[in-house]
Residue, then its C-alpha position, 0 to 999 in steps of 0.5 A: m548527501l547521507n553516507k550510510v542509511l539503515i532500512a527499518n523494514r523488510g521485503e520488497i520495499a527494503v530492496r526498493i530503497m536499497r536500490a535507490c541508495k546504491e545509485l546515490g552511493i549510499s551504504t545500506i544497513a539491513v535489520f532482520s528477524d530470525a524468519d528473514k535471515n535468508a531474505l533477498f533484502v538481507k543479501y542485497s544490503d552492505e551490512k546486516y544485523n539480526i534484531g530478534p525473533g520472527p514476530a514483528s513485535q519482537s523485531y521490526l517494531n522494537k524501536d530500541k533495537i533498531i536505534d541501537v543498531a543505527l548508533k553502533t553502525k554510525a548510520e546517518g539516516i533511517h528509512p522506515g519504508y511503509g508499515f512498521m515504523a513508517e508513521n510512528s512519530e515516537f520513533a521519528e522523535m527517537c531518531h532525531k534525539n539520537g542525531i539520526e535523520f528520519i527519512g520522512p516528514p517532520v515529527n509535528s506533521m506526522k502527529l497532526m496527520g496521524s490523528k484523523i480528528d486533529s487533521k480534519k480540524s486543521m483542514i476545515n480551517a484551511g478550506i479543504h473539502v472534507v467528508p461531513g462529520i464531527t471533529e471530536s472523539i465520541a464515547d457516549h452511546e446516546k450522544a453518538k446516536d444523536i450525532a448519527n441521526e443529525i448527519g443521517y445514517p448510514i455513518m462511519l465510525k473511524a479510529s482517529a489513529g487508524g490506518g491500513g483499513i483498520g478501525i473503520q466500520m459502517v453503522e446503519n441504524d441506532s440498534k447497531m451503534e452501541k455494540t459497534l462503537d464499543s468494538i471499534r474503540q477496543l480495536a483502536k486501543n489494542s491496535f494503536g494505543d488510542d481509543s479515540v473514535f469519531i463519526e463521518k457520513f458514509i459515502k456509498d460506493p465512492r471512488h478512492i483517489e489519492y495524490q502523491i505529493i513531495g516537498d523539500k525542507k524549504n516548503h517547496i511542495i508539488h504534487c505528482y498527480e493521482r492514483e486511483c485505488s478503488v479496487q479494494r477488499r476489506n479496505q485493502k487496495l489490490i489494484e491501482e492505476t494512473p491516471s484515473c478515468a473518472l477525472s476531467q483535466e480541470l478537476r485533476e488540477e483542482m484536486g492536485g492543488q488541494a493536495v498541495k494545500v493540505a501538505k502546506t497546512a501540515k508544514y510537510y516535507n518529504a513524500g506523502t499521499c493525500e487520499f480523497m473520496f470521489k462521488d458524483g463529480k464531488y471530492y472529499f479529503l479523507e486523510m494523509n499517509t505520511r510515508l511512501q505508498v505501496e503503489h508509488p511505482i505507477t507514479e514513478v513510471t508515468t512521471g519519470i521521478d524516482l520517489a525513493r531517490e527524492q526522499l533520500r535527497i530531501a533528507s540530505g538537505l537538498d532542494l527539490e529539483y522539480d517545479q509543478k510545471d515540470i511534472i507531465p505524466r505520460g502514458h497509463a500505468i497499472e499496479c497489481r499486488i501479488n499476494a501469497e493467499d489461498p483463494l480456496n481458503n477465504f483468501s487467507p495468507s498462504p506462507s510456504k516455500i517458493i519452488r518455482y519463480a519467474e518474473p515477467s519481462g518485456p516492454g513496459v514491465r517492472v516487478d518490485s519483489g523481495v522473494y526468489q525461488g527457494f525462499t520460504i515465505p514467513p507466516f509473521y508478516d504481510s502476504m505481499l510477494a511482489k508488485l507488478i507494474i505496467l506502463a503503456e501508451d494508453r489504458k487499453s494497451c496497459i490492460a492488454r500488457t498487464k494480461r500478458a505479464l500476468w500470464e508470464f508470471q510463474i509462482g510455484g509452491v505458493r498459492n497466490n492471487i494472480p487468478f484474481h488479477e486475471i479475472v479483473m483484467n477481463n471484467e467488462k466494467w473494469i475495462k470500461g473504467e466503470y468501477d468504484t470501491s464496491f466493485i469486488s462485492r458488486y460483481k462477485i469477483l471473489d466467487q468468480v476467482i474461486d470458480y476459476v481456480k477450481e476449474r484450473k485445478t480440475q483441468s490440471s488434475t485431468i492433465k496429470t491423470a491423462a499423462a499417467m494413463a499415457a505412461v501406463q499405456t506406453v509400458i503395456v505396449a512396450s511389454k507386448k513387444 
C-alpha cells in the first residue's frame, strides 16, 4: 500500500480523496494556491505546500512545481482528482519518470482515449457502436462541406483533444461551416494545444448515459453500471441519477459489456467512464473520460463500492476485490451539483464570502463539499460549492428526499443554483423520467428559475419591510405610553 500521496487538486474532490487516504492509513499532502490558503482541503491534509498565485495556470497547472513538492516530501503517489492534471498524459509521464505512481490509468491509455479521433478508430476496429462520422482531422472548408453533406446535416464539429463540453458545436448548413470550423480549430488550439477537429453526425436530443468502469493492473475490468447525465446546460452536467429510467435490464447489461470492451481495447486500468448517447433504443459510444467523474458518488451509494479507495488500492498494485457478478446496485440515487452562480446574472459564477452554511442531513443524504461558513470563494476556479447525493429505495422516494434536502440546504452570502434544482425536482417531465439533453431549453427551465428567484426576492423584501414597519409601530406605541 502507498504510504504518502500528494493530491494535485483542490476543493471537494481533494477532501474526498484525503478521506479515502485516511481510512487506508495513507498520509496526505496538499498543494494550494494563494487563493486557497484557508480552504478546507488544506486544513484537512497532513502536509501542505503553497505552489503559487491564484490563477490555475500559475499553480494547479504548473507541472514542475507539483512534481518538485512530491519529490521534496517523498510522496509515493499523486492523485490528480478531476480537471487540472487528471487527463494530462504528459503530467502522468512526468510522475513515472520521477518514480512517482500516477493514480490513474496508464499513459498509453490516456493518450489513446484523450484523442477522440484515435480512440474512435480503435473502437470501430474493436466492434464498438460509435456515432457515425469521420475518423480524420478536417481543416479544409470545402472538404468539410462535402463530408457534412454526405453524412447529412446537422453535424457536430468536435475538437479531438476536447473535454468538459469545450470545442463542440453544431453546424446546420454549408453557409455556417467555414466560420464555425475556423472558430472551433482556434478554440481547440488555445484550450488544448491541438487544433485537430473532426465531424460527427448530430444526434438530436439524445439521452446522455455513462458507465463507470474500474480495473486492476492484471486486466481484470468490471463495470459498476450506468449514470444518466442528460440534465445539462451548455454541455455541462448539473444533475445525474442512477439507474437510468430509459434502459431495460437487457440493454443495461449489453451497454455495460460494451463499456468493459472499450476499457480492455484501451488496455485500461484504474477508474474511468465510458460515455454513450442513447436515442430511440439505440446507443453510441461517445468517448472515455480517463479519470474519476464528478458524479461518481451516486455509483458509490448504490453499489457500496468506494471508488476513490479502489483507485488507491489499484495504484498500490493490489487486485480488484470484485467480480462482475458481485456488483448488484440497490435503490436509486440522484446528485445535484450546487454551484456558486447568480440566476439573475445569466447564471454567471458568483464568488463571494459564505456568511451562512448548513448542510442537510438525515437518512440517505450525503454532501461532498470543500467549503465552510466564513470561507471566501475564489474567482479563479470552477463554481461548484458542493455535491448533494441522495439515496432512496426507488426513484419517487429519491426525488421526494432530494426536495427535502434542498429545502434544508442553507447557503448565505453566495448566490447559488439551489433554486434551479428545486424547479427541476418539481417538473412533471422530470418526475416521469421523460427527459433528454434538450430538457433545460425545451421546458424553459432557466426562465422558470429566474422568475422563482425574483419572486422569492420580492417576498423577502416584503417580509423585511413588514418587519421594519412592525418595529416602527412598536416604537410609536411605546412612546405613547
